[in-house]
Structure formats: C-alpha cells, structure tokens
DRENBASE-921218 format. One record per residue (C-alpha): residue in three letters; x, y, z. Coordinates in steps of 0.25 Angstrom, whole numbers, plus 5000, padded with zeros to 4 digits. Each point is the difference from the previous one (the first is absolute). Example, Ala and Ser with C-alpha at 12.3 -4.5 7.8 and 13.67 -1.06 7.14 Angstrom:
! residues 2
ala504949825031;ser500650144998;
***
This chain:
! residues 634
unk499950015002;unk501350095002;unk500749964987;unk498750024991;unk499750145009;unk501450054997;unk500049984984;unk498650075000;unk500750125008;unk501350004991;unk499050034989;unk499350095006;unk501050115007;unk501350044994;unk500849935013;unk500649875002;unk499949945013;unk499949885007;unk499949965016;unk501049945010;unk499549955013;unk500850015013;unk499449905012;unk499950085014;unk499149945007;unk499249874995;unk498949935006;unk499749834995;unk499050034988;unk499749845004;unk499050015013;unk498850075003;unk499750015016;unk498849935004;unk499450015012;unk499749855007;unk498550004997;unk500250044986;unk501249904996;unk498949895009;unk498950044989;unk501149964988;unk500549885008;unk498649945000;unk499850034987;unk498850115000;unk501150074992;unk500849974991;unk501650074998;unk499750014985;unk498950105003;unk498949934999;unk498949965009;unk500449865007;unk499549874997;unk499150015013;unk499750134999;unk498550045006;unk499250095005;unk498750025007;unk498850074994;unk498550045006;unk498750024994;unk499350135005;unk498550024998;unk499850145007;unk498750115003;unk500550115004;unk499150145004;unk500450155002;unk499050085009;unk500450154995;unk499350055011;unk500949915012;unk501349994991;unk499949855005;unk500349894991;unk499349885003;unk500449844993;unk499749874999;unk500949894992;unk500249854998;unk501649985000;unk500449864993;unk501449985004;unk500949894993;unk501249955007;unk500949964988;unk501250005009;unk500549885005;unk499950035014;unk498749985010;unk499750145003;unk499650015015;unk499950145001;unk499350114987;unk500450135000;unk499050104998;unk500550154996;unk499250125000;unk500650124996;unk499250105004;unk500449985014;unk500950104998;unk499250095004;unk499749965014;unk500650115010;unk501149895006;unk500349944985;unk501450014999;unk500250104988;unk501550054992;unk499450135001;unk499250125008;unk498650004998;unk498850115002;unk498949965009;unk499050004986;unk501149874998;unk499449925010;unk498849925002;unk499649875009;unk500449904988;unk499349864996;unk498849955009;unk499949864997;unk498449955002;unk500349854997;unk501249924996;unk499849854996;unk501049914994;unk499549864995;unk498650035006;unk500650015014;unk499950145008;unk501150085004;unk500050125011;unk500750094992;unk500450125008;unk500250074989;unk500250155011;unk501449925004;unk500549974984;unk501250074993;unk500150024986;unk500249854998;unk499649895012;unk500349864999;unk498949905005;unk500149865007;unk499349904991;unk499049925008;unk500149894987;unk501549994993;unk500050054986;unk500649874993;unk500850014986;unk499150014989;unk498750035008;unk499250115001;unk499450095010;unk498850095000;unk499950135008;unk498850075000;unk500250165008;unk499150115003;unk500550145002;unk500250135002;unk500750135000;unk499950154999;unk500950074989;unk501050085004;unk499750154997;unk501250054996;unk500349924987;unk501249944995;unk500249874994;unk498549985004;unk498950075009;unk499250134995;unk500250084987;unk499150095005;unk498650005009;unk499449914990;unk501149944992;unk500549885004;unk501449924997;unk500049875005;unk501149925001;unk500749885008;unk498450005004;unk499949855004;unk500749895009;unk500949924991;unk500849875002;unk501450045001;unk501149954990;unk500649875002;unk501249974995;unk501249894997;unk500950115005;unk499550075013;unk498749935002;unk499050075005;unk500150184997;unk499950045015;unk500750134996;unk499150115005;unk499650124991;unk500550125004;unk499750094990;unk501250024994;unk500349874993;unk499049944990;unk499449874999;unk500049854997;unk498949924997;unk499649874993;unk499449984986;unk498649975004;unk498650014992;unk498950105004;unk498650034999;unk499650135005;unk498750055003;unk499850155005;unk498950055006;unk499850174997;unk498950095001;unk499350044989;unk500650134991;unk501649925005;unk500949954988;unk501049895005;unk501249994993;unk500849865003;unk501049904997;unk499449904990;unk499149974989;unk498750085002;unk499049894998;unk498650085002;unk499750124995;unk498949994995;unk499649985015;unk500450125006;unk500250114990;unk498950064992;unk499949954985;unk500650124994;unk501350005010;unk500249854998;unk500050024986;unk501150115000;unk500849905007;unk499949884992;unk500350094986;unk501250065008;unk500549855000;unk500150004985;unk500550154996;unk501150085000;unk499250115002;unk500150055015;unk498550065004;unk499250025013;unk499449905005;unk499450085011;unk500250165001;unk499950075013;unk498450054998;unk499749854996;unk500449985014;unk499550115007;unk498549954994;unk500249875004;unk499849954986;unk501049905001;unk499949875007;unk498649935003;unk499050075009;unk500149875011;unk500350055014;unk501349914999;unk500649944987;unk501049905000;unk501150004991;unk500849884996;unk501549974996;unk500849884999;unk501549984996;unk501049875000;unk501249955004;unk500350165005;unk500650065014;unk498850095005;unk498950064996;unk499750165003;unk498850094997;unk499650145002;unk498650064998;unk499350155000;unk498750084999;unk500750124991;unk501249954995;unk500250014983;unk500149874993;unk500949994987;unk500449884991;unk500449974987;unk501149864995;unk501249984995;unk500649864992;unk501149945010;unk500249884992;unk500350024985;unk500049854997;unk498549985005;unk499550144999;unk499649975016;unk499650155005;unk500050055014;unk499050095006;unk500650145005;unk499250075011;unk500150115009;unk499150075011;unk500450135007;unk499350135004;unk499850124992;unk501050075005;unk501249894997;unk500550094989;unk501149884995;unk499049895000;unk499250024988;unk501249974993;unk500149875007;unk499349914991;unk500950034988;unk501249985010;unk499649895004;unk499849964987;unk501450044997;unk500849935011;unk499149864996;unk500350004986;unk501450045003;unk500349905010;unk499649904993;unk500750034986;unk501450045005;unk500349995015;unk499849905007;unk499549964986;unk498849925007;unk498650014996;unk499350055011;unk499349905007;unk498850035006;unk498650064994;unk500150155003;unk500750115009;unk499350115009;unk500550115004;unk499450085013;unk500350135004;unk500349985016;unk501450015008;unk500949904999;unk500749994987;unk499849855003;unk499849884991;unk499149895002;unk499549874988;unk499350084991;unk500150135007;unk500750125005;unk499750115009;unk500650124997;unk500150145004;unk499750124992;unk501050114997;unk500050114991;unk501249954993;unk499649924989;unk501349944998;unk500249975013;unk498749935000;unk500349924988;unk501249955007;unk499549945012;unk498949934992;unk500949954992;unk500649955010;unk499049935008;unk499549944987;unk501349944999;unk499849925014;unk499049924992;unk501249914996;unk500850015013;unk499449955010;unk498649964994;unk500449914988;unk501449965007;unk499549975015;unk501050065006;unk500350035016;unk500050165001;unk500049985015;unk501449944998;unk500550034988;unk499650144995;unk500950034988;unk499549874995;unk498650094996;unk500350145002;unk501449984994;unk499349954987;unk499150114999;unk500850105001;unk500949934990;unk498750014990;unk499750135005;unk501350044995;unk499849944987;unk498650054996;unk500450155003;unk501349984992;unk498849994989;unk499050095005;unk501050115004;unk501249994993;unk501349935005;unk500450145005;unk499050035008;unk499849855005;unk501350015004;unk499750135009;unk498849945006;unk500749895004;unk501350055007;unk499050125006;unk499149875006;unk500749885001;unk501750045002;unk500250135005;unk499649975014;unk500749865001;unk501150084993;unk500150135010;unk499849915013;unk501449915005;unk499449965011;unk500149845004;unk498649994998;unk500150034986;unk500949914995;unk499549865005;unk499949874992;unk498950014990;unk499749865005;unk499850055015;unk498549955004;unk499150134998;unk499549995013;unk501350015007;unk500450144991;unk499450125007;unk499850154992;unk500650034989;unk500849885000;unk498849924996;unk499450084989;unk501450014993;unk500149845003;unk498549984994;unk500250114988;unk501250074993;unk501249905005;unk499349874993;unk499650094989;unk501250044994;unk500549845004;unk499149964989;unk500250104991;unk501650005001;unk499849834998;unk499150054989;unk501250094994;unk501049885003;unk499149904992;unk499350084990;unk498450024998;unk499849864992;unk500749915009;unk499550085012;unk498849984996;unk500149864997;unk500549965012;unk498850095008;unk498949934992;unk500649875006;unk500150045014;unk498450054998;unk499749884994;unk500649935010;unk499350055012;unk498850074994;unk498949965011;unk501149955010;unk500750055011;unk501550024994;unk500950055010;unk501350094996;unk501049884999;unk498949944989;unk500450124992;unk501450005000;unk500049854998;unk499350014989;unk500650144992;unk501349895003;unk499349874992;unk499450064988;unk501150094999;unk501049895001;unk501050105009;unk500350005015;unk499650125002;unk500249995015;unk501250115000;unk498850104995;unk499049965011;unk501049995011;unk500450164995;unk498650065001;unk499149925007;unk501149945012;unk500950135003;unk500050125007;unk500550064986;unk499650144995;unk500350084987;unk501350074999;unk500950004990;unk501350084999;unk501150034989;unk501349985007;unk500850034989;unk500150034987;unk501350004991;unk500550014985;unk501049984991;unk499650094990;unk498849954995;unk499949875007;unk499350035013;unk500049915011;unk498750025012;unk500149955013;unk498649985006;unk499649945013;unk498749945006;unk500150075015;unk498549975002;unk500149874995;unk498649984991;unk500149944987;unk499350124993;unk500250034984;unk500650144996;unk500450084988;unk501550064997;unk499650154994;unk501350044991;unk500150154998;unk501150024990;unk500950134999;unk499150054989;unk498749995008;unk499449864993;unk499449915010;unk500249854999;unk499349895008;unk500149855002;unk499349925013;unk500349895009;unk499249885004;unk500149965015;unk500749894995;unk501350095002;unk499849975014;unk499949854997;unk500349905015;unk500050145008;unk501250074993;unk500250125006;unk500750084991;unk500350004985;unk501150064989;unk499450074986;unk500950004990;unk499750104987;unk500750044990;unk499450144995;unk500150064986;unk500350155007;unk500350045014;unk498949995011;unk499750125009;unk498949935009;unk499649885005;unk498649965007;unk499749895006;unk498350005000;unk499249905007;unk498750074995;unk498849945010;unk501049925008;unk500550135007;unk501449995007;unk500150055013;unk501250094997;unk499950064986;unk501050095003;unk501049894997;unk499649964986;unk500550114991;unk501450014995;unk500550134995;unk501350024992;unk501050085007;
***
C-alpha cells in the first residue's frame, strides 16, 4: 500500500520522497488485553477469535404484549404487560432481573449529575407481578433502576417464563430523554418494566442507570397498544397497525399516501389539531404498533403538535421505501425541515456510509429536549441554527445502525455506538456542507475540548468501561476519540476495503450483542492482516495527538524531515511544502507510517527547488502542540 501511495504521490507532486522508520517505543502487536470474563467467553466458544459469533453463541429473547395508558391530567402512565421470556442460555436461572430506567427520577436514586426538583418523582409502582402464574410480592417502592428477583421456580435452559406485570408511574415534569414536553405533550420512553439482559460474558446486566451512560437491551418482539384520549395523536416505534380505527378518514388516507410518495405534506396542521378534526371522537383511542427483533419501543403523544410526513427509497435493489415523519409545535422554526432532513439522512446512510439499507419502516423526529435516539424515533431540541439542527438530526438517525441494528452494550462500551454515529455524522456532513465546513464543525464539537484539556481524565484508554470514566472524559472516549480511530482506519485501509470489512462485521453481528473484541477480530480476519498494533494503539493506550518536527536537514535539494510522534496515536497527516517561489505541494501519509507503535520517522525527499516552509497538518486530527509542527528555512 505504501509503495502504491508513493508512486501516486510522485506522479502528482514535483518531489521525490521516501520514508525511513526508526523505532523508539514498541508495543507487542500480537496480543490484545482480554479481561477475564471476556477471555472466558472465547474459551467457552460463545465468541470466536475469527470475529464470528462462536458455535456456542446464544442470546435470550422476550415477546412483549403491552397496553399503556397516559392520563394528560394526572400525568400518570399506567400499563399492563405479558412478557414471554425464553432462556436460550445453557444456564439454569435462579433469579430474573427487572429493569425500569425511569426510577432514575426517585429522589434517592444514584445519578451522575445534579437535577432540579422538577426532575424528581416517586417512580415505579407495581400493583401486580406474576411469574408463571405465581404471585410475587414486589416491593417496588424499594426498587432501583434494576432489581433482581429470586425465582420461585428455576428457569431451565430452553424454557420460557411468562411474566404478567401491572404498573404505573408519573411522568417527570422536567423533560430530558423522556417526560413532559409541555402540559399536553409527552415523550414516553423507557415506560415499561423489562427483563434486563442476560448475556454470555457478564450474566445478568445489573448496572444501575445513572443518566450518563446509555442502554443495553435484548432484541425482543413487541406489540404495543397506547390508550390516549381523543384529539391526542400518538407516534411510536413500530408499524402502525390501525390508522383507520383511531384517525378520521381524511387523515388516515393522507398518512397512507405519504408511505409511497417523495412529496412532503402535512398529515395534520395546527388548525386541524386545534379543532379536534384528526382523531376518532371516542373518549379514548387505542393506537396499536408492532415491531419484531428490536431493542426497544418508545412513543410520544400530543393534542396540538403538527404532523408532517413523506417517504424515501432506502433500498435501491428492491425499491423499498421508509416513512419519514415529524411531530412538532408551531414555534419550532427548524422542524418544518425535519422530514426533508430525515429523508436525506436515511437515503445517504443507506447508500453511502455505512452503505447498509435502512432496516426499518419509518423514522419519526419529535420536537423535545433530549437530542436522543430510540428505535425508529428521535427526540431533538429545537434551535434557530438550521445547520446545527440538521447536524444533530443526522447524528441521532445514524444511531439506527449502532446500537439498534447491532445491539451493542452502550452502558459499558459507549464508543461502539457514539463513536460510529459521530463518524457517520462527519461523513454525511462532508457531503452536505463540504469538507472544509465539516472539518471545522468536527474539530469544534468533537475534538477541541479533548485536545485543549491536558488532564489525566481525558487520556484514559477508549476501552475503559464507560461507567468508570466521568465528565468530559466520558464524552471524549465515547464520541471524538473513537470516531478519529475509525476515520484513521478508513484512511489507512482505503474506502473500498474499509467498507468491505465494516459490512462483514455488521453482517456477522446484526441482531446480536457484539463487544469490542468481536469488531477487532472481524477486521483482522476479513482483512487478512494482524491489526492488533492498531487496536492497541488507539483503544488500549493513554495516547493523545501530538506530532513534532524534530529536525530538518538538507544537502542541496535533498531534504530529510525527522518527525516525532510525541502523543503516540497513529494518525494520518499531510506534509505541506511551501517553496521559495510561493508554490505549494502536499503529500499524504496514512497511519501505517506509525505501524507497530513507532514513535519517530524520517521522510526523505528530493525537491526540484528550495523549500521555504514545511507544515505537518493533521486536519481533524488536531495537534496538542501545533507550534512545533512547522519548520521555516532560516
């Protein structure tokens, strides 16, 4: 690859050059650190070091049938559900873990950040809990965000337990990822008790939710019935099964028409919502949605939000379309663009990066406060800056692939979803805004805070558990640093090969629960390369970004540039030459120049005229000490 690159560069630029590598620090490229539990999973054969799910791989599954009601007056959500939970593991389960994220609002719940009194509530109340017909005395007033119950009857391998739960809880007045958007608009997420994940490398997921790290759910099948008063429209994850039963005919027809057209049109405008023309005029309407093999269900409802829709082809081979919808208040001046932006993102992500057809039937953007993703839905704040609003929407839609399509453990390994969403956010921005503007935004939003804060917290290895890194350190480990790692890898491997290997990883682990090592080993396997040196460099180190021109020497027009990689990360960079006559030449170096964690290199070049200035430019790979990246002839 390096030889091919050099031939290309020699053809382009009036400079002959070569690269000499001198090793000052070397780390073994042969092994990756495996925590004991991860090592055990590979030994048991549930995972394989060729990157594929092991022959003994398994994952558990639930089938949820839920009816949930929202009372706009009391702001109480109440529901009942039947969960048929199948134990596909080889283990006999003596306990079952129930997770209810919204217990985060209880005053005594552990939280990562300060909250106001409007955030607080009494949390979950369980009025009935039965497992396989046996009643359990669930003291829900003592429950945290996850609770382990001793089973009266063990759940053996291959068996299915039936859980029947009735519950209620108040919607938080302060809306974040869920709660009251206004007095009659509600984003109802994490609204039902669910069986937590039982997996092959940790057993039951008992990590409490503290509102910093995100989520980890099994791929379940869902039927959701939402009971809402007349004149309230419901938007939800899943296929809308009964529009004719809850919408008046003209609005049901508008919605159905939107599924098959590129045109963007209002399904219900502000006047129609205000006059109560949209829904059937029963006291309560029951809205039904279904979705299979998906990590979560979410819904929102309002009696005054506007409703727009259109659709876009997401699979050019089959012509399959996806619905793009938006729900928003009239004051949100950016949201009239939301359906168009959603269509753009669904099409671009399907056909470019990651280049996998959008896997679901729709995407709904709801005007809220969270800037947060859910399967088939996003909850985004409104801003007067249209460019920034679209930037955020792109990021949240990108999460479709990671974590929802791939089932990653966001709680432990945030870089596996946020890092990829940030990567795709940057790549779509280069198409929409141009590379220069996309670079500027990426450096501003994703890199500058990390680079400008030299504290120890900022340089923790990306592989660190997300639950164990706080503050900006969490944000940088989750977003900017892993995105740079993926983009540097793309630079080194080339677009075609990088996409080929990424698709292999996605095909192997779609609908399953990959961990970082499954990604590392898949790329090693399908590329035929031992990339452990790269994984060690980017994911298991305390490195940062800092290159330096140590020395430039020349004999006539034969130049030698000695570079040091002080920070240690294997980054790509441009060598920019400015000649004495003012002309410019640029040549690129991929991260391969730092292979096996080499910390210095010598670039030799034969110039056709005297060089006045040399600049080492990392672009979005911002340097911690840019002053020593430039050399000027004295």
